[in-house]
MILOSE-396077 format. One line per 2 residues: number of its first residue (from 1); their letters; for each residue x, y, z of N, C-alpha, C. Coordinates in steps of 0.2 Angstrom, whole numbers. Example, Ala and Ser with C-alpha at 12.3 -4.5 7.8 and 13.67 -1.06 7.14 Angstrom:
1 = AS = 66,-28,39,62,-22,39,66,-16,39  64,-11,35,68,-5,36,64,0,39
END
This chain:
1 = MT = -312,-184,42,-312,-184,36,-309,-176,36  -312,-171,41,-309,-166,40,-303,-165,44
3 = SL = -301,-171,51,-298,-170,52,-289,-175,48  -292,-181,45,-287,-180,39,-285,-176,35
5 = SA = -289,-175,32,-288,-168,27,-283,-161,30  -284,-158,38,-280,-155,40,-275,-158,41
7 = LF = -271,-164,42,-267,-168,44,-262,-170,37  -265,-172,32,-264,-171,26,-259,-164,22
9 = TT = -264,-161,24,-262,-151,23,-257,-151,26  -255,-152,33,-250,-152,39,-243,-152,34
11 = LF = -244,-161,35,-238,-165,30,-238,-162,24  -239,-160,20,-238,-157,13,-236,-149,15
13 = FT = -238,-146,20,-235,-141,19,-226,-141,24  -226,-144,27,-220,-147,30,-215,-151,25
15 = MT = -217,-154,21,-213,-157,16,-212,-151,11  -215,-146,9,-215,-142,3,-210,-137,6
17 = VA = -209,-135,12,-206,-131,16,-197,-135,17  -198,-141,19,-190,-144,18,-188,-143,11
19 = VA = -192,-146,6,-190,-145,1,-187,-138,-3  -190,-134,-1,-189,-125,-2,-183,-123,1
21 = VE = -179,-126,5,-173,-127,8,-168,-127,3  -165,-120,2,-157,-121,-5,-153,-120,-3
23 = FE = -147,-119,-5,-139,-117,-3,-136,-116,-8  -130,-113,-8,-125,-110,-12,-119,-108,-7
25 = PW = -114,-112,-11,-107,-112,-10,-105,-101,-8  -101,-102,-3,-100,-92,-2,-94,-93,0
27 = SY = -91,-87,-4,-84,-85,-2,-83,-78,-4  -81,-75,3,-79,-68,3,-77,-64,-2
29 = TG = -70,-66,-7,-67,-64,-11,-69,-69,-18  -77,-70,-20,-78,-72,-25,-75,-81,-26
31 = KD = -74,-83,-32,-71,-89,-35,-63,-88,-34  -60,-84,-31,-53,-82,-30,-52,-82,-23
33 = LF = -48,-87,-21,-45,-87,-14,-36,-85,-14  -38,-81,-7,-29,-78,-7,-25,-81,0
35 = PS = -21,-86,-3,-18,-90,2,-16,-84,9  -12,-77,5,-9,-71,8,-14,-71,15
37 = AL = -21,-68,13,-25,-66,16,-26,-72,22  -27,-78,19,-30,-84,23,-25,-86,28
39 = IS = -16,-85,28,-10,-86,32,-11,-81,37  -11,-75,35,-11,-69,37,-15,-67,44
41 = TA = -21,-68,43,-27,-67,46,-30,-73,50  -25,-79,51,-28,-84,53,-30,-84,62
43 = TV = -27,-79,64,-29,-78,71,-33,-72,73  -34,-68,67,-37,-61,69,-46,-62,71
45 = DW = -47,-59,76,-55,-57,77,-56,-50,74  -61,-49,69,-64,-45,66,-68,-40,71
47 = NG = -70,-44,78,-76,-43,81,-73,-38,86  -66,-39,88,-63,-37,92,-64,-38,101
49 = DE = -67,-42,102,-71,-46,107,-67,-51,109  -68,-54,116,-65,-60,120,-68,-66,117
51 = ES = -73,-67,115,-78,-72,114,-75,-76,109  -73,-82,109,-68,-86,104,-74,-86,98
53 = AE = -70,-89,94,-74,-92,86,-77,-100,89  -76,-103,93,-78,-109,96,-84,-106,101
55 = DK = -84,-102,104,-90,-100,107,-96,-96,104  -94,-94,99,-98,-90,93,-101,-96,90
57 = KG = -98,-103,88,-101,-107,84,-107,-108,86  -111,-110,91,-117,-111,92,-123,-104,94
59 = DD = -120,-99,92,-124,-94,93,-131,-93,91  -137,-93,94,-143,-94,89,-145,-86,87
61 = DP = -143,-82,91,-146,-74,89,-139,-71,86  -138,-72,81,-132,-65,79,-137,-59,77
63 = EV = -131,-54,80,-132,-47,80,-131,-46,72  -137,-43,69,-137,-39,62,-141,-35,62
65 = GD = -138,-30,57,-140,-23,53,-147,-27,50  -150,-20,49,-155,-21,44,-157,-25,37
67 = DE = -151,-23,34,-148,-25,28,-143,-32,27  -142,-33,35,-137,-37,33,-139,-45,35
69 = VP = -135,-50,31,-135,-58,31,-134,-62,40  -140,-62,41,-138,-68,48,-132,-71,49
71 = LF = -126,-72,52,-121,-76,50,-120,-82,57  -118,-87,55,-118,-92,60,-112,-96,59
73 = GD = -107,-98,66,-102,-100,63,-95,-96,67  -89,-97,60,-84,-92,61,-84,-86,59
75 = EN = -85,-81,62,-87,-75,60,-81,-71,58  -75,-74,56,-69,-73,55,-68,-77,49
77 = GW = -73,-79,47,-70,-84,41,-72,-81,34  -69,-86,28,-68,-82,21,-72,-86,17
79 = VG = -75,-93,20,-79,-97,14,-85,-99,19  -89,-103,16,-94,-106,20,-100,-107,14
81 = VT = -107,-106,17,-113,-108,12,-118,-101,14  -123,-102,10,-128,-96,11,-134,-101,9
83 = LY = -137,-102,16,-145,-104,16,-151,-102,12  -156,-102,10,-163,-100,8,-168,-102,11
85 = EV = -171,-99,15,-180,-101,17,-178,-105,22  -174,-106,26,-174,-108,32,-179,-109,38
87 = EA = -182,-113,40,-186,-113,44,-186,-111,51  -188,-108,55,-188,-108,62,-186,-115,66
89 = GS = -181,-114,72,-181,-122,75,-177,-127,70  -178,-126,65,-172,-131,59,-165,-133,62
91 = EV = -163,-138,62,-157,-141,65,-151,-141,57  -146,-140,58,-142,-138,51,-136,-141,54
93 = RV = -134,-143,48,-126,-145,48,-123,-144,43  -116,-141,41,-114,-139,37,-106,-141,38
95 = EI = -103,-145,30,-98,-146,31,-95,-146,24  -91,-141,23,-87,-140,19,-80,-143,18
97 = AM = -75,-144,14,-69,-146,13,-67,-145,5  -59,-142,6,-57,-140,-1,-51,-147,-3
99 = DG = -49,-150,-7,-45,-156,-7,-37,-152,-9  -34,-155,-1,-28,-152,-5,-25,-144,-1
101 = FM = -29,-144,2,-31,-136,5,-32,-134,12  -39,-139,13,-45,-137,17,-47,-145,18
103 = KS = -45,-148,27,-48,-154,28,-57,-153,30  -60,-156,30,-67,-158,31,-68,-152,40
105 = SV = -73,-146,37,-74,-142,42,-82,-142,43  -84,-142,51,-92,-144,50,-94,-139,57
107 = WQ = -100,-137,53,-104,-133,58,-110,-135,61  -113,-136,66,-119,-138,66,-125,-135,74
109 = GT = -129,-134,71,-132,-129,77,-141,-129,74  -144,-124,79,-149,-125,76,-152,-116,74
111 = IE = -157,-117,68,-158,-109,67,-167,-107,71  -165,-103,76,-171,-101,81,-176,-96,76
113 = DD = -176,-91,71,-180,-89,69,-181,-92,62  -189,-89,56,-188,-90,50,-182,-88,46
115 = LE = -179,-88,41,-174,-84,40,-174,-84,31  -175,-80,28,-175,-79,21,-170,-82,19
117 = EV = -164,-79,21,-159,-80,21,-151,-80,27  -147,-84,26,-143,-84,32,-136,-88,29
119 = RI = -130,-85,29,-123,-89,30,-119,-92,38  -118,-98,33,-115,-100,40,-107,-103,37
121 = LP = -102,-102,41,-97,-102,40,-92,-108,46  -91,-111,44,-89,-119,47,-81,-117,49
123 = KA = -78,-116,54,-72,-115,57,-66,-118,51  -63,-116,46,-61,-120,41,-55,-122,44
125 = LW = -54,-128,42,-47,-133,43,-42,-131,39  -39,-125,38,-35,-124,32,-27,-128,33
127 = DY = -26,-131,27,-19,-133,29,-13,-128,26  -11,-126,31,-7,-119,30,-1,-120,27
129 = AA = 2,-127,30,11,-128,25,8,-127,17  0,-132,15,1,-129,7,0,-123,5
131 = LH = -4,-120,9,-6,-113,8,1,-110,6  5,-110,11,13,-108,10,14,-109,4
133 = EM = 15,-118,2,18,-117,-4,17,-115,-12  10,-111,-11,7,-109,-18,10,-104,-22
135 = RQ = 14,-105,-27,19,-99,-29,15,-100,-34  11,-103,-39,9,-102,-44,0,-104,-43
137 = QR = -5,-100,-46,-12,-101,-43,-14,-108,-48  -18,-110,-43,-22,-118,-50,-28,-117,-46
139 = PG = -31,-122,-49,-39,-122,-48,-41,-129,-41  -47,-126,-38,-47,-132,-32,-54,-132,-34
141 = NL = -59,-137,-29,-64,-137,-27,-68,-138,-22  -70,-134,-19,-74,-132,-15,-81,-137,-14
143 = VC = -82,-142,-9,-85,-144,-9,-89,-145,-2  -98,-143,-4,-100,-140,4,-107,-146,2
145 = KV = -109,-148,7,-114,-153,10,-119,-150,18  -124,-150,15,-130,-146,19,-134,-151,22
147 = TV = -136,-153,29,-141,-157,32,-146,-153,34  -151,-152,34,-158,-148,37,-161,-153,39
149 = DD = -164,-154,47,-167,-158,48,-166,-166,48  -161,-168,47,-158,-174,45,-161,-177,39
151 = EE = -161,-172,34,-163,-171,27,-156,-170,23  -153,-173,20,-147,-172,17,-149,-168,9
153 = LP = -148,-163,9,-147,-158,3,-142,-161,-2  -146,-160,-10,-139,-161,-14,-132,-157,-12
155 = EQ = -128,-161,-14,-122,-159,-11,-120,-152,-18  -115,-148,-17,-112,-143,-21,-105,-143,-19
157 = SE = -102,-141,-27,-96,-138,-25,-95,-132,-31  -89,-129,-28,-88,-125,-34,-79,-123,-36
159 = TC = -78,-121,-41,-73,-123,-43,-70,-116,-41  -65,-115,-37,-60,-111,-34,-54,-111,-38
161 = IM = -53,-104,-39,-45,-103,-39,-40,-101,-34  -37,-104,-31,-31,-103,-26,-25,-100,-29
163 = KS = -24,-92,-27,-21,-89,-30,-13,-90,-27  -9,-87,-29,-1,-86,-28,-1,-81,-22
165 = IN = 3,-87,-17,4,-82,-11,7,-76,-12  9,-75,-17,12,-66,-19,7,-62,-19
167 = DC = 1,-64,-20,-5,-61,-24,-8,-58,-17  -8,-51,-16,-11,-48,-11,-18,-45,-11
169 = PF = -23,-47,-8,-29,-42,-11,-28,-36,-8  -31,-30,-11,-30,-24,-11,-39,-22,-8
171 = YV = -43,-24,-12,-50,-22,-8,-53,-27,-14  -61,-27,-10,-65,-33,-13,-71,-28,-16
173 = LM = -74,-27,-21,-80,-25,-24,-85,-27,-22  -90,-24,-20,-97,-27,-17,-102,-23,-21
175 = DE = -101,-20,-28,-105,-22,-33,-103,-19,-38  -106,-21,-44,-106,-21,-52,-100,-14,-54
177 = EG = -103,-9,-51,-101,-2,-54,-95,-3,-49  -94,-4,-44,-87,-4,-41,-86,3,-37
179 = ED = -94,6,-34,-95,11,-30,-94,10,-22  -97,2,-20,-94,1,-12,-90,-4,-11
181 = FD = -86,-3,-9,-80,-10,-8,-78,-10,-2  -75,-17,0,-73,-17,8,-65,-15,7
183 = DL = -61,-12,10,-53,-12,10,-52,-18,15  -47,-21,10,-40,-27,14,-33,-25,13
185 = SF = -34,-17,11,-25,-14,10,-21,-17,16  -24,-16,22,-19,-19,29,-15,-25,28
187 = LF = -19,-30,24,-14,-36,22,-7,-35,18  -7,-31,15,0,-29,12,5,-28,18
189 = AA = 4,-26,24,7,-27,29,9,-33,31  7,-41,28,10,-45,28,15,-47,26
191 = FV = 18,-43,22,23,-44,17,30,-42,22  27,-38,25,35,-34,29,34,-38,36
193 = NE = 40,-41,32,44,-46,40,52,-44,43  49,-41,49,55,-40,54,58,-45,56
195 = NH = 54,-51,55,58,-58,57,61,-61,52  63,-61,48,66,-64,44,74,-63,42
197 = PM = 77,-70,43,81,-71,45,88,-66,40  87,-64,33,91,-60,31,91,-52,33
199 = VD = 86,-51,37,86,-43,39,91,-42,45  95,-49,48,98,-46,52,105,-46,49
201 = TI = 107,-48,42,112,-51,39,111,-42,34  107,-38,33,106,-32,30,109,-26,35
203 = LK = 105,-29,41,109,-23,48,116,-25,50  120,-32,47,125,-31,49,130,-27,44
205 = EA = 127,-27,38,131,-25,31,130,-18,33  127,-14,34,123,-6,36,129,-5,41
207 = LQ = 130,-8,45,134,-8,51,141,-8,48  143,-13,44,149,-13,42,153,-7,37
209 = SG = 147,-3,34,148,3,30,151,8,36  149,8,41,153,14,46,149,20,47
211 = LI = 144,20,41,139,27,43,138,28,50  134,22,53,135,22,60,136,18,64
213 = DS = 135,19,70,141,13,75,137,8,79  128,11,78,123,3,80,117,8,78
215 = FT = 113,2,78,105,5,78,102,5,83  97,11,84,96,13,92,89,16,92
217 = GY = 86,16,85,80,17,83,77,24,86  73,25,92,73,32,94,75,33,102
219 = QS = 81,31,103,82,31,111,86,37,109  89,39,105,94,47,106,89,52,106
221 = GD = 80,52,104,78,58,104,79,62,98  85,60,94,87,66,89,85,62,82
223 = PE = 80,68,77,78,64,72,82,63,67  90,67,68,93,68,61,96,60,64
225 = VV = 98,58,70,99,51,72,94,45,68  89,47,68,86,41,65,85,41,58
227 = IA = 85,47,54,88,48,47,93,43,45  99,46,50,105,43,48,103,36,48
229 = QV = 101,31,54,100,25,53,98,23,46  91,26,45,87,24,39,92,24,33
231 = FA = 96,32,32,101,30,27,106,24,26  109,22,34,115,16,32,110,10,29
233 = LW = 103,9,32,100,5,29,100,3,19  98,11,18,96,12,11,102,9,8
235 = NA = 109,13,10,115,12,7,117,4,6  116,2,12,117,-7,12,111,-10,7
237 = LQ = 105,-9,4,101,-10,1,104,-9,-6  108,-3,-8,111,-1,-12,116,-4,-16
239 = RR = 120,-8,-11,126,-11,-13,124,-19,-12  118,-19,-11,117,-26,-13,114,-26,-22
241 = GI = 114,-22,-24,111,-20,-31,105,-19,-33  99,-19,-26,93,-18,-29,91,-12,-33
243 = KY = 87,-16,-38,85,-9,-46,78,-10,-43  75,-5,-48,67,-6,-48,63,-10,-55
245 = SD = 62,-14,-52,56,-18,-57,50,-17,-57  46,-15,-63,39,-14,-62,35,-20,-63
247 = VS = 36,-27,-59,33,-31,-61,28,-32,-55  21,-30,-57,14,-32,-51,9,-33,-53
249 = TT = 10,-36,-61,3,-38,-64,0,-45,-60  -5,-46,-58,-6,-53,-57,-13,-56,-61
251 = TP = -16,-61,-62,-19,-62,-65,-27,-60,-61  -30,-57,-69,-37,-53,-65,-43,-58,-61
253 = SK = -44,-52,-56,-51,-58,-53,-57,-52,-54  -64,-57,-54,-68,-53,-55,-70,-47,-48
255 = YV = -70,-51,-43,-71,-46,-36,-66,-41,-34  -61,-45,-35,-55,-42,-30,-49,-39,-34
257 = VS = -49,-33,-31,-43,-30,-33,-35,-33,-29  -32,-34,-33,-24,-37,-30,-18,-35,-33
259 = QT = -14,-36,-30,-4,-36,-33,0,-39,-31  3,-42,-33,8,-46,-32,15,-43,-29
261 = VR = 16,-46,-24,20,-44,-18,28,-48,-17  33,-47,-20,38,-51,-19,39,-51,-12
263 = FL = 42,-58,-7,43,-60,-2,50,-54,-1  52,-53,4,62,-49,7,66,-53,0
265 = DD = 65,-60,4,72,-64,-1,70,-62,-8  64,-65,-9,64,-63,-17,67,-58,-18
267 = SI = 66,-52,-17,68,-46,-17,76,-45,-18  79,-48,-15,86,-46,-13,89,-52,-17
269 = GA = 87,-58,-18,90,-65,-22,89,-62,-29  83,-59,-31,82,-58,-37,86,-51,-40
271 = TQ = 88,-45,-34,90,-38,-34,84,-35,-38  78,-36,-37,72,-31,-40,68,-30,-36
273 = AN = 65,-25,-38,59,-23,-34,54,-18,-36  48,-19,-36,45,-15,-40,41,-11,-32
275 = CV = 38,-7,-34,38,-1,-27,33,-1,-22  28,-9,-21,28,-13,-15,34,-16,-12
277 = DG = 36,-19,-16,42,-23,-13,47,-19,-10  48,-13,-15,56,-11,-12,51,-6,-5
279 = SV = 45,-5,-4,43,-3,3,42,-6,8  40,-13,5,38,-19,12,47,-21,14
281 = LM = 51,-21,11,58,-22,10,61,-17,16  62,-9,15,64,-6,18,61,-4,25
283 = GS = 54,-8,25,49,-7,31,49,-14,36  52,-19,33,55,-25,38,60,-24,41
285 = LL = 64,-20,37,72,-16,41,70,-11,47  64,-7,46,64,-3,50,61,-5,56
287 = RK = 56,-9,55,53,-10,60,58,-15,64  63,-17,62,66,-24,66,71,-17,69
289 = IG = 72,-11,70,76,-8,73,73,-4,76  65,-4,78,62,0,81,59,7,79
291 = IE = 60,8,71,58,13,70,51,10,64  45,17,66,38,16,64,39,14,56
293 = AY = 35,11,53,35,13,47,28,10,45  26,15,38,21,16,36,21,12,27
295 = LV = 15,9,24,14,10,16,10,16,14  11,19,10,8,25,7,5,22,1
297 = MV = -2,21,2,-4,20,-5,-8,26,-9  -6,28,-17,-7,33,-19,-10,28,-27
299 = PG = -16,30,-29,-18,28,-36,-10,26,-42  -10,18,-43,-7,16,-45,1,18,-43
301 = HC = 2,17,-36,8,17,-34,10,16,-25  15,13,-23,15,12,-16,24,16,-13
303 = FL = 22,20,-9,31,23,-7,29,22,2  36,21,5,37,20,11,35,27,15
305 = AF = 34,26,23,35,33,26,37,30,34  40,35,36,43,33,41,43,37,46
307 = DT = 43,37,53,42,43,59,49,45,62  50,50,63,56,54,66,58,53,73
309 = GT = 50,52,77,50,51,82,45,50,87  46,48,93,39,46,95,34,50,97
311 = DD = 34,56,98,28,60,101,25,62,95  21,66,96,16,69,94,19,74,87
313 = ES = 23,77,90,25,83,86,30,80,81  31,74,80,38,72,75,35,71,68
315 = EL = 41,72,64,39,72,58,37,66,54  34,65,50,31,60,45,36,60,40
317 = VA = 42,57,38,46,56,33,42,53,26  41,54,21,42,49,16,48,47,11
319 = LE = 48,40,8,55,40,4,50,34,-1  53,40,-7,52,34,-14,58,28,-14
321 = TT = 54,22,-14,60,17,-14,62,14,-20  58,18,-24,59,16,-32,65,17,-35
323 = ML = 68,23,-31,75,28,-34,82,21,-29  80,15,-28,84,15,-23,91,13,-29
325 = GQ = 88,10,-35,93,6,-41,97,11,-43  96,18,-41,100,25,-46,107,25,-44
327 = DN = 108,21,-40,117,24,-40,121,14,-40  126,15,-45,130,6,-45,134,8,-39
329 = LK = 133,6,-33,139,4,-28,143,-4,-27  148,-2,-26,152,-7,-25,150,-10,-20
331 = PV = 150,-19,-18,148,-22,-12,151,-20,-7  148,-21,-1,150,-18,7,158,-23,8
333 = TE = 159,-30,6,163,-33,3,169,-30,3  170,-26,-1,174,-22,-4,176,-15,-1
335 = LA = 172,-12,4,175,-5,7,179,-6,10  180,-9,12,189,-11,18,194,-9,13
337 = SM = 196,-11,6,199,-11,1,198,-5,-3  193,-2,-2,193,6,-8,198,12,-5
339 = PA = 199,17,-10,204,20,-9,196,27,-4  198,31,0,196,33,3,190,40,-1
341 = KI = 194,42,-5,192,45,-12,185,43,-14  187,38,-17,182,33,-19,176,34,-16
343 = LK = 177,31,-8,172,29,-5,169,36,-1  171,40,-1,167,47,1,164,47,-7
345 = KE = 164,46,-13,162,48,-17,155,44,-18  156,37,-16,150,33,-17,144,35,-10
347 = FG = 147,36,-6,144,38,1,139,45,-3  142,50,-3,140,54,-7,133,55,-12
349 = AS = 135,51,-18,130,49,-23,124,45,-19  126,40,-14,122,38,-12,115,42,-7
351 = FS = 119,46,-3,115,51,-1,111,56,-3  114,59,-9,111,62,-12,106,59,-17
353 = TF = 105,53,-18,100,49,-21,93,47,-15  96,46,-8,93,46,-3,88,52,-2
355 = SN = 92,59,-2,87,64,1,82,68,-6  84,64,-12,81,65,-17,75,61,-18
357 = AI = 74,54,-14,70,53,-13,64,53,-8  68,55,-1,63,58,2,60,63,-1
359 = ES = 63,69,-3,61,73,-8,55,72,-11  56,67,-15,50,66,-19,44,62,-15
361 = GN = 47,57,-13,40,56,-8,37,60,-4  41,66,0,36,70,3,31,74,-1
363 = AT = 34,75,-7,29,80,-13,23,75,-15  26,68,-17,20,62,-18,15,63,-12
365 = LE = 16,63,-7,12,63,-1,10,68,-1  11,75,-2,8,81,-1,3,82,-6
367 = EN = 5,79,-10,-1,78,-16,-7,78,-15  -4,71,-12,-13,66,-11,-15,65,-6
369 = AE = -12,71,0,-13,73,7,-22,72,7  -23,76,4,-33,77,5,-37,72,3
371 = AI = -33,67,0,-37,61,-4,-35,56,2  -30,55,4,-29,51,9,-33,54,16
373 = EN = -32,61,19,-37,62,22,-44,58,23  -49,61,17,-54,60,17,-57,52,17
375 = GE = -52,48,16,-52,41,16,-58,37,12  -59,40,6,-65,36,4,-63,33,-4
377 = SP = -57,34,-5,-55,28,-11,-48,23,-7  -50,16,-5,-44,13,-5,-35,13,-7
379 = DS = -38,18,-15,-31,19,-17,-26,24,-13  -30,28,-10,-27,34,-7,-26,32,1
381 = QI = -20,29,4,-21,28,10,-14,26,14  -13,27,22,-6,27,23,-8,19,28
383 = IS = -4,14,25,-6,8,32,-1,8,36  -3,8,45,2,7,47,3,2,49
385 = IS = 9,0,50,12,-9,50,9,-11,57  13,-6,63,10,-7,71,3,-7,69
387 = EA = -2,-5,69,-7,-3,68,-11,-12,65  -8,-12,60,-9,-21,58,-8,-24,60
389 = RS = -2,-25,64,1,-29,70,-5,-30,76  -7,-23,76,-12,-26,82,-18,-28,80
391 = LG = -20,-27,74,-25,-30,72,-25,-38,73  -19,-41,71,-18,-47,73,-15,-49,66
393 = IM = -14,-44,60,-8,-46,54,-2,-47,54  -1,-55,55,5,-57,55,10,-57,50
395 = PI = 18,-58,51,22,-58,44,20,-65,42  20,-66,34,20,-71,32,25,-73,31
397 = AS = 28,-80,33,35,-83,31,37,-85,24  44,-84,21,42,-85,17,44,-93,12
399 = AR = 39,-95,8,40,-101,6,46,-104,4  50,-100,3,59,-103,2,62,-105,7
END
């Protein structure tokens, strides 16, 4: 009788533990998903080690801090599930999918320890072509299925908002007070596209102006030559009629601060650019000719900066790109037929604006130097495009 009672107790306890396992969908950016982030970080390894995501897939002993949730699966992932009250030795299978955006993605393995909470992120099979086409946000259902020791738990789904590809997440709020955040500002570097075909067109137009003979980057070792190259590109964009347009509003997100950023061809085609648009546009051109470019973030604003040389003593020059539209210049196609007097006047006006843009940019940089230096706010920082590239943030190809 005692043995039967013990057996019943054991069976009842086992059933209770199995039933007690619960899960819920999880996303790093809440219910809002950002194609710009998913695409630009597709090959990024946040941990910077040589172990592949596939190797980590069956890792039964993830290293975590005291206050961290153990993570299994793709440590570079953005979506998955959180399981609660998982018993040691549990065989777990997690499958996630999102119609139109993600094919069925699976993680399967053993949880060796008793865990009150564990996060599992299958290697997501995103449809990157579909993500590229997202010019307007729309909802989609993230469907999650979990099996624990051959027992399938009730399926759960989360209606997420797939944002426009032009929405760039800036930082993620980790608490309701907004005091704790994860910085994602490096993702702005994905909109700097030195590989865009229109970059060569702008470079050609800059050479047609006659302001410089060639683009040599830092080869001359002369900061004045570097600045002359930057001015030639500035003048070419002015002749394209680029005007400042403060279009940066995006649909608010509960946990993510983001901003709308135009692609290079959108800015040129519409002859409009806000502060970020103009900065990533100029940054794309500078990257192409081998000049180090930076996006400078200050509260409510963004502007460009560049190095005048490659050594440690080289000057960092800031450039206020919103001033691009202050001159009305003739297009480059009319330069050959313009009287020398008018041409000289136009170049003079353009250089005056360029000089003022440097003066304004340097002043803003100096005003915010302390905030940028202490690094306590995501709204005050300098984003190195080269460092973002080294991290693995690649340019996003325009969807057009």
